[in-house]
C-alpha positions as CSV (number, residue, x, y, z in Angstrom):
1,M,12.4,-18.6,-21.7
2,H,11.3,-15.2,-23.1
3,M,14.7,-15.0,-25.0
4,I,14.1,-18.4,-26.5
5,R,10.7,-17.6,-27.6
6,N,11.7,-14.3,-28.9
7,K,14.6,-15.8,-30.9
8,L,12.1,-18.5,-32.4
9,F,9.7,-16.2,-33.6
10,S,12.0,-13.4,-34.7
11,D,14.0,-16.0,-36.8
12,D,10.6,-17.2,-38.5
13,P,8.2,-14.2,-38.4
14,K,5.9,-15.7,-41.2
15,N,5.1,-18.7,-39.3
16,F,5.5,-17.1,-35.8
17,P,3.9,-13.8,-35.8
18,M,5.2,-11.9,-32.6
19,A,2.5,-9.4,-32.7
20,K,-0.2,-12.3,-32.8
21,T,0.8,-13.9,-29.7
22,A,1.0,-13.5,-25.7
23,Y,3.3,-15.3,-23.7
24,D,3.2,-16.0,-20.0
25,G,7.0,-16.8,-19.9
26,E,6.4,-20.4,-18.7
27,K,4.4,-22.9,-20.3
28,S,1.4,-20.9,-22.1
29,I,1.3,-19.2,-25.3
30,F,-2.1,-17.7,-26.3
31,S,-2.3,-17.0,-30.3
32,A,-4.8,-15.3,-32.6
33,V,-3.6,-17.4,-35.4
34,K,-2.7,-21.3,-35.5
35,L,1.1,-21.9,-35.0
36,P,3.2,-24.8,-36.2
37,T,3.4,-27.4,-33.6
38,G,6.1,-29.6,-32.9
39,K,9.8,-29.3,-31.5
40,F,12.1,-26.5,-32.7
41,K,15.7,-26.0,-32.2
42,V,16.6,-22.5,-31.0
43,E,20.4,-21.2,-30.6
44,L,21.2,-18.4,-28.2
45,S,24.6,-16.6,-28.1
46,M,25.6,-16.8,-24.4
47,A,28.8,-15.9,-22.6
48,E,32.0,-15.7,-24.8
49,E,33.4,-18.6,-22.9
50,R,30.2,-20.7,-23.7
51,G,29.7,-19.7,-27.1
52,A,26.0,-20.5,-28.5
53,C,23.6,-22.7,-26.6
54,A,20.8,-24.7,-28.3
55,F,17.4,-25.4,-26.8
56,M,14.5,-27.4,-28.0
57,F,11.2,-25.5,-27.7
58,T,8.1,-27.6,-28.1
59,I,4.8,-26.2,-29.1
60,N,1.4,-28.1,-28.8
61,L,-2.0,-27.3,-29.3
62,V,-3.6,-27.5,-25.9
63,K,-7.2,-26.0,-26.7
64,E,-9.0,-23.6,-28.6
65,L,-11.0,-20.8,-26.4
66,P,-13.9,-19.5,-28.2
67,L,-15.1,-16.1,-27.0
68,Y,-18.7,-16.9,-27.3
69,K,-18.4,-18.8,-24.0
70,L,-17.5,-15.5,-22.3
71,E,-20.5,-13.6,-23.8
72,D,-22.5,-16.7,-22.6
73,Y,-21.5,-16.1,-19.1
74,L,-22.3,-12.6,-19.1
75,R,-25.9,-13.5,-20.3
76,G,-26.0,-15.8,-17.3
77,T,-25.3,-19.0,-18.8
78,P,-23.2,-21.0,-17.8
79,S,-22.9,-20.1,-14.0
80,S,-18.9,-21.0,-13.9
81,I,-16.4,-18.4,-14.9
82,P,-14.5,-19.0,-18.1
83,R,-11.2,-18.5,-16.2
84,E,-9.1,-19.7,-19.3
85,I,-10.4,-17.2,-21.5
86,L,-10.0,-14.5,-19.0
87,Q,-6.4,-15.5,-18.3
88,G,-5.9,-15.3,-22.2
89,M,-7.2,-12.0,-22.4
90,D,-5.6,-10.7,-19.4
91,L,-2.1,-11.8,-20.9
92,V,-2.9,-10.4,-24.3
93,M,-3.3,-6.9,-22.4
94,K,-0.2,-7.4,-20.7
95,E,2.0,-8.5,-23.6
96,N,2.9,-5.1,-24.9
97,P,4.0,-3.6,-21.7
98,T,5.7,-6.7,-20.9
99,R,8.0,-6.2,-23.7
100,H,8.8,-2.5,-23.1
101,R,8.6,-2.1,-19.5
102,I,9.9,-3.4,-16.1
103,Q,7.5,-5.9,-14.9
104,I,7.1,-6.4,-10.9
105,G,4.2,-9.0,-10.3
106,R,1.1,-7.5,-11.9
107,S,2.6,-4.0,-12.4
108,F,4.4,-2.4,-15.2
109,Y,7.1,0.6,-14.8
110,S,8.9,2.8,-17.0
111,N,12.5,2.2,-17.7
112,N,13.0,5.9,-17.2
113,G,12.3,7.7,-13.7
114,D,12.5,10.7,-11.5
115,N,15.8,11.2,-10.1
116,L,15.4,10.7,-6.3
117,G,19.1,11.1,-5.5
118,K,21.4,8.5,-3.8
119,G,21.4,6.6,-6.8
120,L,17.7,5.9,-7.0
121,I,14.8,6.7,-9.2
122,A,11.0,6.9,-8.9
123,S,9.5,5.0,-11.8
124,K,5.8,5.3,-12.8
125,G,3.8,2.8,-13.8
126,F,0.4,0.9,-13.6
127,H,-1.0,-2.2,-11.8
128,H,-3.0,-4.2,-14.3
129,S,-5.6,-6.6,-13.9
130,L,-8.9,-7.6,-16.3
131,K,-12.4,-7.9,-14.3
132,L,-15.6,-9.1,-15.4
133,T,-18.4,-6.4,-14.5
134,S,-22.1,-6.2,-15.2
135,Q,-20.9,-3.6,-17.9
136,G,-18.8,-6.7,-19.4
137,P,-15.0,-7.2,-19.3
138,A,-13.2,-4.3,-17.7
139,Q,-9.6,-3.3,-17.9
140,C,-8.6,-2.0,-14.5
141,L,-5.5,0.1,-14.3
142,D,-4.3,2.0,-11.3
143,Y,-1.2,4.5,-11.3
144,S,1.6,3.1,-9.2
145,V,5.2,4.3,-8.5
146,L,8.3,2.1,-7.1
147,A,11.7,3.2,-6.3
148,F,14.5,1.4,-8.3
149,R,18.2,1.5,-8.3
150,K,19.6,3.4,-11.3
151,K,21.2,1.2,-14.0
152,V,24.8,2.5,-13.5
153,P,28.3,1.4,-13.0
154,V,28.7,0.1,-9.5
155,L,31.2,2.7,-8.6
156,E,29.0,5.5,-9.5
157,F,26.0,4.2,-7.6
158,L,28.3,4.0,-4.5
159,Q,29.4,7.5,-5.0
160,Q,25.8,8.7,-5.1
161,H,24.3,6.2,-2.5
162,I,27.0,6.4,0.4
163,A,27.7,10.1,1.3
164,D,31.4,9.6,2.5
165,F,32.4,7.1,-0.3
166,R,35.3,8.5,-2.2
167,L,37.5,7.3,-5.1
168,N,41.1,7.6,-5.1
169,C,41.5,8.2,-1.4
170,G,43.6,5.3,-0.4
171,P,42.6,2.3,1.9
172,V,39.0,1.8,2.7
173,H,38.0,1.8,6.3
174,H,36.3,-1.2,7.8
175,W,33.2,0.6,8.6
176,M,33.0,1.7,4.8
177,M,33.4,-1.8,3.7
178,K,30.4,-2.8,5.7
179,A,28.4,0.1,4.3
180,I,29.5,-0.9,0.7
181,E,28.3,-4.5,1.4
182,R,25.0,-3.4,2.8
183,A,24.4,-1.4,-0.3
184,L,25.5,-4.1,-2.9
185,K,24.8,-7.6,-1.3
186,E,22.3,-9.7,-3.2
187,L,22.0,-7.2,-6.0
188,K,22.4,-8.4,-9.8
189,V,25.3,-7.1,-12.1
190,T,26.5,-7.5,-15.5
191,V,30.2,-7.3,-16.1
192,T,32.1,-5.2,-18.9
193,H,35.6,-6.8,-19.1
194,R,34.1,-9.5,-21.3
195,T,31.4,-9.9,-23.8
196,T,28.4,-11.6,-22.1
197,K,24.7,-11.0,-21.3
198,Q,25.0,-13.1,-17.9
199,K,23.8,-11.6,-14.9
200,Y,25.5,-12.3,-11.5
201,I,24.3,-11.9,-8.0
202,I,26.6,-10.2,-5.6
203,Q,27.3,-12.5,-2.6
204,G,29.6,-9.8,-0.7
205,L,32.9,-8.3,-1.0
206,T,36.3,-10.1,-1.1
207,S,38.2,-10.0,2.4
208,S,41.0,-8.6,0.8
209,V,41.4,-5.6,-1.7
210,A,42.1,-6.3,-5.3
211,N,46.0,-5.8,-5.3
212,K,46.3,-8.3,-2.6
213,L,44.1,-10.7,-4.2
214,S,45.7,-14.1,-5.7
215,F,44.8,-17.7,-6.8
216,P,46.2,-20.8,-8.4
217,I,45.8,-21.1,-12.1
218,E,46.6,-24.4,-13.7
219,D,48.6,-24.8,-17.0
220,P,46.2,-25.4,-19.8
221,D,48.8,-28.0,-21.3
222,G,49.4,-29.6,-17.9
223,K,53.0,-29.3,-18.3
224,H,53.5,-27.1,-15.3
225,P,52.4,-27.4,-11.9
226,P,49.8,-24.6,-11.0
227,R,51.2,-21.4,-10.3
228,N,49.8,-18.3,-8.1
229,V,48.9,-15.3,-9.9
230,G,47.6,-11.9,-8.7
231,L,44.0,-10.7,-9.6
232,V,45.7,-7.5,-11.0
233,E,48.2,-9.3,-13.1
234,Y,45.4,-11.9,-14.3
235,F,42.8,-9.3,-15.5
236,K,45.7,-7.4,-17.6
237,D,47.1,-10.6,-19.2
238,K,43.7,-12.2,-19.8
239,Y,41.4,-9.3,-20.6
240,G,43.8,-6.7,-21.4
241,K,42.2,-4.5,-18.6
242,V,44.3,-2.2,-16.0
243,I,42.6,-2.1,-12.7
244,E,42.6,1.6,-11.7
245,H,41.1,1.1,-8.2
246,S,43.1,-1.7,-7.1
247,Y,42.7,-0.5,-3.4
248,L,39.0,-1.5,-3.2
249,P,37.8,-4.9,-2.3
250,C,36.1,-6.8,-5.5
251,L,32.4,-8.2,-5.6
252,D,32.2,-11.8,-5.0
253,L,30.1,-13.0,-7.9
254,S,30.9,-16.8,-7.0
255,K,28.1,-19.3,-7.7
256,G,27.9,-23.2,-7.1
257,G,31.3,-23.3,-5.4
258,K,33.1,-21.6,-8.4
259,M,35.2,-18.6,-7.5
260,N,34.4,-15.3,-9.5
261,Y,36.1,-12.2,-8.1
262,V,35.3,-9.1,-10.2
263,P,36.7,-5.6,-9.5
264,M,33.8,-3.2,-8.9
265,E,35.0,-0.9,-11.8
266,F,33.9,-3.7,-14.4
267,C,30.5,-4.1,-12.9
268,V,27.1,-2.5,-13.8
269,L,24.0,-2.7,-12.0
270,V,21.2,-4.6,-13.7
271,E,17.9,-2.5,-14.6
272,G,14.8,-2.9,-12.7
273,Q,16.2,-3.8,-9.2
274,R,13.7,-2.3,-6.7
275,Y,14.8,-0.5,-3.7
276,P,13.3,-1.6,-0.1
277,K,10.2,0.3,1.0
278,D,11.1,0.3,4.5
279,S,14.4,1.8,3.5
280,L,12.9,4.6,1.8
281,D,10.5,5.4,4.8
282,K,13.7,5.6,7.0
283,D,15.5,8.2,4.6
284,R,14.6,11.7,5.4
285,D,16.1,12.8,2.0
286,V,14.6,10.5,-0.5
287,G,11.6,9.4,1.6
288,P,9.6,12.6,1.2
289,K,10.5,13.1,-2.5
290,F,9.1,9.5,-3.4
291,K,5.8,10.4,-1.4
292,D,5.5,13.6,-3.3
293,I,5.7,11.6,-6.6
294,A,3.6,8.4,-5.5
295,L,0.8,10.0,-3.4
296,A,-0.7,11.7,-6.4
297,K,-3.8,13.8,-6.0
298,P,-7.0,12.3,-7.5
299,W,-7.0,14.0,-10.8
300,V,-3.2,13.9,-11.3
301,R,-3.9,10.1,-10.7
302,K,-6.7,9.9,-13.1
303,D,-4.8,11.7,-15.9
304,N,-1.8,9.5,-15.2
305,I,-3.9,6.6,-15.8
306,C,-5.5,7.7,-19.0
307,T,-2.1,8.7,-20.4
308,M,-0.8,5.1,-19.6
309,V,-3.9,3.4,-21.4
310,K,-2.9,5.4,-24.5
311,A,0.6,5.2,-24.4
312,D,2.7,3.0,-26.9
313,D,4.2,0.8,-24.2
314,G,1.0,0.5,-22.5
315,P,-1.7,-2.4,-22.7
316,C,-3.3,-0.9,-25.7
317,G,-0.1,0.0,-27.7
318,G,1.6,-2.4,-30.2
319,G,-1.4,-3.4,-31.9
320,I,-1.4,-6.9,-30.1
321,A,-4.7,-6.5,-28.5
322,Q,-6.4,-5.3,-31.8
323,N,-4.8,-8.4,-33.4
324,F,-7.0,-10.4,-31.0
325,Q,-9.9,-8.5,-31.9
326,I,-10.0,-6.8,-28.5
327,A,-10.9,-3.2,-28.4
328,V,-10.5,-1.0,-25.2
329,S,-12.2,2.3,-24.6
330,E,-9.6,5.1,-23.9
331,H,-12.2,6.7,-21.5
332,M,-13.1,5.4,-18.0
333,T,-16.4,3.7,-17.5
334,E,-19.1,5.6,-15.6
335,V,-20.8,4.0,-12.5
336,T,-23.5,5.3,-10.3
337,G,-22.4,5.1,-6.8
338,R,-24.1,5.5,-3.4
339,V,-22.2,7.0,-0.5
340,I,-22.9,5.8,3.0
341,Q,-23.1,8.7,5.6
342,P,-21.2,8.5,8.6
343,P,-23.4,7.2,11.7
344,N,-23.9,9.5,14.8
345,L,-21.8,8.5,17.9
346,K,-22.4,8.4,21.4
347,L,-19.8,9.8,23.9
348,G,-20.1,10.8,27.5
349,N,-20.2,14.6,28.6
350,V,-18.5,16.2,31.5
351,N,-21.9,15.9,33.5
352,G,-21.8,12.1,33.4
353,G,-24.6,11.9,30.7
354,A,-24.4,11.0,27.0
355,S,-23.9,13.2,24.2
356,K,-24.7,12.9,20.5
357,V,-21.8,13.6,18.1
358,T,-22.4,14.3,14.6
359,V,-19.4,13.2,12.4
360,R,-18.3,15.7,9.9
361,G,-18.4,14.9,6.1
362,D,-14.6,14.0,6.5
363,C,-15.5,11.4,8.8
364,Q,-13.4,12.9,11.6
365,W,-14.4,13.6,15.1
366,N,-12.7,14.6,18.5
367,L,-13.1,14.5,22.1
368,L,-13.3,18.1,22.8
369,D,-15.3,18.6,26.0
370,K,-16.3,15.0,25.8
371,C,-15.2,11.8,27.7
372,V,-15.7,8.1,27.4
373,L,-19.0,6.4,28.1
374,E,-17.7,3.7,30.6
375,G,-14.2,4.5,32.1
376,K,-12.6,1.6,34.0
377,R,-10.8,2.3,37.1
378,V,-7.0,1.6,36.7
379,E,-5.5,0.9,40.3
380,R,-2.5,-1.4,39.5
381,W,-0.3,-0.4,36.7
382,A,3.5,0.2,36.0
383,I,6.0,1.6,33.7
384,I,8.7,-0.5,32.1
385,D,11.1,2.0,30.3
386,F,13.0,0.0,27.3
387,T,14.3,3.3,26.0
388,D,18.0,4.4,25.6
389,R,19.4,6.7,28.1
390,D,19.6,9.5,25.7
391,V,16.1,9.5,25.0
392,E,14.7,7.7,28.2
393,L,11.1,8.6,29.4
394,D,10.6,11.4,31.6
395,Y,8.2,9.2,33.5
396,R,7.0,11.3,36.4
397,R,5.9,14.0,34.2
398,F,4.4,11.3,31.8
399,A,2.7,9.5,34.5
400,N,1.3,12.8,36.1
401,Q,0.0,14.0,32.7
402,L,-1.6,10.6,31.7
403,V,-3.5,10.4,35.1
404,S,-4.7,14.0,34.7
405,R,-5.9,13.2,31.0
406,C,-7.4,9.9,32.0
407,K,-9.2,11.8,34.9
408,K,-10.6,14.3,32.3
409,L,-11.9,11.6,30.1
410,H,-13.8,10.1,33.2
411,I,-11.3,7.3,33.5
412,E,-10.3,7.0,37.2
413,M,-6.3,6.2,37.1
414,K,-4.3,6.1,40.3
415,E,-0.5,6.7,40.4
416,P,1.7,3.9,39.0
417,L,3.0,1.4,41.4
418,F,6.4,1.8,40.4
419,Y,8.7,2.6,37.4
420,E,11.2,-0.1,36.1
421,P,14.1,0.7,34.0
422,S,15.2,-1.7,31.0
423,D,16.8,-1.2,27.5
424,M,16.0,-2.0,24.0
425,R,18.4,-5.0,23.9
426,E,16.4,-6.8,26.5
427,L,13.5,-7.1,24.0
428,H,15.6,-9.5,21.8
429,N,16.6,-11.7,24.8
430,S,13.4,-13.7,25.3
431,K,14.5,-15.6,28.4
432,Q,16.0,-12.5,30.3
433,L,12.8,-10.5,29.1
434,S,10.2,-13.2,30.4
435,K,12.3,-13.4,33.8
436,H,12.2,-9.6,34.1
437,L,8.3,-9.4,33.2
438,S,7.6,-12.3,35.8
439,S,9.6,-10.3,38.5
440,I,7.6,-7.1,37.5
441,C,4.3,-9.0,38.0
442,S,5.3,-10.6,41.5
443,R,6.5,-7.2,42.6
444,A,3.2,-5.6,41.6
445,K,1.3,-8.2,43.6
446,E,3.5,-7.6,46.6
447,I,2.8,-3.9,46.6
448,S,-0.9,-3.9,45.7
449,G,-2.1,-7.3,46.4
450,G,-3.5,-7.8,43.3
451,Q,-2.8,-8.6,39.7
452,L,-1.2,-5.9,37.5
453,Q,-3.9,-4.5,35.5
454,I,-1.8,-3.0,32.6
455,L,2.0,-2.5,31.9
456,I,3.0,0.7,29.9
457,C,6.0,-0.1,27.9
458,A,8.1,3.0,26.7
459,M,10.1,2.3,23.7
460,T,12.8,4.1,21.7
461,K,11.2,3.1,18.2
462,K,9.4,0.5,16.5
463,D,11.4,-2.6,17.0
464,P,11.1,-6.2,16.1
465,G,11.5,-6.8,19.7
466,Y,7.9,-5.8,19.9
467,N,6.9,-9.2,18.9
468,N,8.7,-11.0,21.7
469,L,7.2,-8.5,24.2
470,K,3.6,-9.2,23.2
471,R,4.2,-12.9,22.9
472,I,5.7,-13.2,26.5
473,C,3.3,-10.8,28.1
474,E,-0.1,-11.9,26.5
475,T,0.4,-15.6,26.0
476,E,2.7,-16.8,28.6
477,I,2.7,-14.6,31.5
478,G,-1.1,-12.9,31.2
479,I,-0.2,-9.1,31.3
480,V,-2.0,-6.6,29.3
481,T,0.3,-4.0,27.7
482,Q,0.3,-0.8,26.0
483,C,3.3,0.2,24.2
484,C,4.4,3.9,23.5
485,L,7.3,5.7,22.1
486,S,9.3,7.9,24.5
487,K,9.8,10.6,21.9
488,N,6.0,11.0,21.6
489,A,5.3,10.8,25.4
490,N,8.1,13.3,26.2
491,K,6.9,16.1,23.7
492,D,5.0,19.3,24.5
493,R,3.2,19.8,21.1
494,G,0.3,17.4,20.6
495,L,0.8,15.8,24.0
496,D,-2.7,16.3,25.0
497,Q,-4.0,14.7,21.9
498,Y,-1.5,11.8,22.2
499,L,-2.3,11.0,25.9
500,A,-6.0,11.1,25.0
501,N,-5.2,8.5,22.3
502,L,-3.3,6.4,24.7
503,A,-6.2,6.5,27.2
504,L,-8.7,5.2,24.9
505,K,-6.5,2.2,24.1
506,L,-6.0,1.7,27.9
507,N,-9.7,1.9,28.6
508,A,-10.6,-0.4,25.6
509,K,-8.3,-3.1,26.7
510,L,-9.4,-3.1,30.3
511,G,-13.1,-3.6,29.2
512,G,-14.3,0.1,29.2
513,S,-16.5,1.5,26.7
514,N,-15.2,4.7,24.6
515,V,-17.8,5.2,22.0
516,E,-20.9,3.8,20.7
517,L,-23.4,4.1,17.9
518,F,-26.1,6.8,19.0
519,E,-28.7,4.9,17.1
520,K,-28.9,1.5,15.4
521,L,-27.4,1.4,11.7
522,P,-29.7,1.6,8.7
523,R,-31.4,-1.7,8.0
524,L,-30.6,-2.9,11.3
525,E,-33.3,-1.1,13.4
526,G,-35.4,-4.0,14.5
527,D,-35.6,-5.5,18.1
528,G,-33.6,-8.3,17.3
529,H,-29.7,-8.4,18.2
530,V,-26.9,-8.3,15.7
531,M,-23.4,-9.7,15.8
532,F,-20.5,-8.7,13.6
533,I,-17.7,-11.2,12.9
534,G,-14.3,-10.4,11.4
535,A,-12.1,-13.1,9.9
536,D,-8.6,-13.2,8.6
537,V,-5.7,-15.5,8.3
538,N,-2.0,-14.2,8.9
539,H,0.9,-16.0,6.9
540,P,4.5,-16.3,7.7
541,A,6.9,-14.6,5.8
542,A,7.7,-15.4,2.3
543,F,11.0,-17.0,3.1
544,N,9.6,-19.2,5.9
545,T,8.5,-22.5,4.4
546,S,7.2,-24.3,7.3
547,S,5.6,-22.5,9.9
548,P,1.7,-22.8,10.3
549,S,-0.7,-19.9,9.3
550,I,-2.7,-18.3,12.2
551,A,-6.5,-18.1,11.5
552,A,-8.4,-15.6,13.6
553,V,-11.9,-14.7,14.2
554,V,-13.2,-11.8,16.3
555,A,-17.0,-11.1,17.0
556,T,-18.8,-8.4,18.9
557,M,-20.2,-9.1,22.1
558,N,-22.8,-6.6,22.8
559,W,-25.7,-4.7,20.8
560,P,-26.3,-2.0,19.7
561,A,-23.1,-0.5,20.9
562,A,-21.2,-3.3,19.1
563,N,-17.9,-2.2,20.6
564,K,-16.8,-5.0,22.9
565,Y,-15.1,-8.1,21.3
566,A,-14.1,-11.8,21.9
567,A,-11.7,-13.7,19.7
568,R,-10.6,-17.4,18.9
569,I,-7.6,-18.2,17.0
570,R,-6.1,-21.5,15.4
571,L,-3.0,-22.8,13.9
572,Q,-3.7,-24.3,10.4
573,D,-1.5,-25.5,7.5
574,H,1.2,-23.6,5.9
575,R,0.0,-20.6,3.8
576,V,-3.5,-22.0,3.5
577,E,-5.9,-19.0,3.1
578,G,-9.2,-21.0,3.7
579,I,-10.1,-21.1,7.5
580,K,-10.3,-24.8,8.5
581,H,-12.2,-24.4,11.6
582,F,-14.4,-21.6,10.7
583,G,-17.6,-22.9,11.9
584,Q,-16.4,-24.0,15.2
585,M,-14.7,-20.7,15.9
586,C,-17.8,-19.1,15.4
587,L,-19.7,-21.3,17.1
588,E,-17.8,-20.9,20.2
589,L,-18.2,-16.9,19.7
590,L,-21.9,-17.3,19.3
591,E,-22.2,-19.5,22.6
592,A,-20.2,-16.7,24.4
593,Y,-22.5,-14.0,23.0
594,A,-25.7,-15.8,24.1
595,R,-24.0,-16.4,27.8
596,I,-23.6,-12.5,27.9
597,N,-26.9,-11.3,26.4
598,K,-29.0,-14.1,27.2
599,V,-30.2,-14.3,23.7
600,K,-28.8,-15.5,20.4
601,P,-28.4,-12.6,17.6
602,E,-31.1,-12.7,14.9
603,K,-28.5,-11.3,12.2
604,I,-24.8,-12.3,11.8
605,I,-22.6,-10.0,9.5
606,V,-19.2,-11.5,8.6
607,F,-16.4,-9.5,7.2
608,R,-14.0,-11.8,5.5
609,D,-10.4,-10.2,5.0
610,G,-7.6,-11.1,2.8
611,V,-9.0,-13.1,0.0
612,S,-8.4,-12.6,-3.7
613,E,-11.1,-12.7,-6.4
614,S,-10.1,-16.2,-7.0
615,Q,-11.0,-17.4,-3.6
616,F,-14.6,-16.0,-3.5
617,D,-16.1,-19.6,-4.2
618,M,-13.8,-20.9,-1.4
619,V,-15.3,-18.4,1.2
620,L,-18.8,-18.7,-0.3
621,N,-19.0,-22.6,-0.7
622,D,-16.6,-24.0,2.1
623,E,-16.3,-21.2,5.0
624,L,-20.0,-20.0,4.7
625,T,-21.3,-23.7,4.5
626,D,-19.1,-24.6,7.6
627,L,-20.7,-21.6,9.7
628,K,-24.3,-22.6,8.7
629,S,-23.9,-26.3,9.6
630,A,-21.9,-25.4,12.8
631,I,-24.6,-22.8,14.4
632,E,-27.9,-23.9,12.8
633,S,-29.7,-26.2,15.0
634,D,-32.9,-26.6,17.3
635,G,-34.6,-23.9,15.0
636,Y,-32.1,-21.4,15.1
637,S,-31.2,-20.0,11.7
638,P,-30.0,-16.4,11.7
639,T,-29.8,-14.2,8.8
640,I,-26.1,-14.4,7.5
641,T,-24.5,-11.5,5.3
642,L,-21.1,-12.3,4.1
643,V,-18.9,-9.4,2.9
644,V,-15.6,-10.0,1.5
645,A,-13.4,-6.7,2.5
646,Q,-10.5,-6.0,0.1
647,K,-8.4,-3.3,1.1
648,R,-5.4,-3.6,-1.3
649,H,-7.9,-3.5,-4.6
650,Q,-6.8,-1.3,-7.5
651,T,-10.3,0.2,-8.3
652,R,-10.1,4.0,-8.2
653,L,-13.3,6.1,-8.3
654,F,-13.2,9.6,-9.4
655,P,-16.2,12.1,-9.1
656,K,-17.4,13.7,-12.5
657,D,-17.2,16.9,-10.9
658,R,-13.5,17.8,-10.9
659,N,-14.3,20.3,-8.2
660,Q,-15.7,17.6,-5.8
661,G,-13.2,15.8,-3.8
662,G,-13.7,12.0,-3.7
663,P,-16.3,11.2,-0.8
664,T,-15.1,9.9,2.2
665,G,-16.7,6.7,3.3
666,N,-17.8,3.6,1.4
667,V,-18.7,4.2,-2.1
668,H,-21.0,1.4,-3.8
669,P,-20.7,1.5,-7.7
670,R,-23.9,0.0,-8.9
671,D,-22.5,-1.1,-12.2
672,G,-18.9,-2.0,-11.3
673,C,-19.3,-5.1,-9.7
């Protein structure tokens, strides 16, 4: 659609001034001047075999958007947000970077980048959004970096990306074919053996190499029966191209049942193809280089943001914003902030009493000479070892040291009932895993006469089979589990801290109390109880189009410690963010709180996660209303505070004093909301 719009506007710049319009690539064009309306024929040159293609481009005037409505809203009238005006202004600010940069969602990246090796580059860019604040409309830019595959010939990419890939070395081994296919499958390429702008998706590799591929070709005049022609011969006769690397397989670029095999040497990777973050994290060569670029220090980040605002290919470049009479300051806005100081904590001490722990300015504390406030006795526990034999858990040493570390933390822990070997493959066999875990429960009951309290599960690495393990243990069989990696459990350096962290998790899962607030939080000092509620919705993966979303609500069950929780979950419609039964779930948690404490809380503080700004009204008008109607009865009407917690926001705050680091903790800008 962009190509059609660009052709129409470039052919008639007088009536269709490109610099005075912004296009979303779909149905909406925002223009600073009136455009001709009607249907317009646009011809585009496509592939050589298809010639020119004609398209009908229809322009209709839908609505005029007077900016005074935005000014009225900022003055307090009317109350509804003028979203169409904001959408138009946001699109105007994106138009210039859209024309010159690689666009990924709401972010824009440079066509050039820092070389990472292995055929990859780190492209610097920015995430862009437009916000309404008490200061007025604000352009929100944040520094961002993505890894892309280089726009290079496929063979050049393979030489850089796969260490053992070599040209002119004869037949390719089966394992190399697999490596090539993994590196290329589903990537987009263009071809060089003929004139075309078309992009193709790599479906895979051909099963045979180029010099052994053949296919039937029909006589165009129909006078002779189809004849079998080799791919090498076909490319030489049809395109005048000699295939130099005929010992390699071809790329399968087939689409819609139409066969299309092209030698790798005639294919070039398309620009702007992201390299998966998971693959970056696993790569010990490329990963650290990428992190050095992406995790910029605060003042480097600030300088990068300011540079991008002023750049010719940035949101303020190209004169487009000015044509809409939009001016943007090149300097960051200033806001007044308030830093919440970290609370003092209460931990146990070696004498059995409680100690006050003052948290440092960087919000860190440790367990040196400290212990938990309430340690649960661990009498019935076992170890199941899923690790591979070459890195299997040294379970005797691990168990002895864990028991010893727990004792120092005032968590009484007996020796494990038994050690059970297994392997990582079992994590992916649900039926076998369920049977094995059930037998572990039965064995524990026979030995101890009671239910297994906790099962420690040692694993070689983080693995998708973890999901199976948790689902079976905690929803089917009823075992509390704690996973650990054998490489961490076997190490010497830092083992004491690792075991302490493990012990804290064990104690919390068994109902103990690790740490509490030493005094009540500011503004919550009264005698009345306070309950904290957290709510979120987990959605299925993008490719899953049918599975339900899962809403979860968790609430504190004690005060003022506020460190014991109960949870409720519900299934709801696929990818629906609004929590359907929010009020009922909170009511169940409130009733549980009242049973435990013999009193209902006077204040409820709700932290709602996972909602965008466009969903604020839904949370306020639907979920909060549902909560109130569910719990307010018989004169009970607690004070409810609703906090929308956004972790993935793009707002960055920098202290004016360059020598002062960004303050740890929550910073509340007075003028930035």
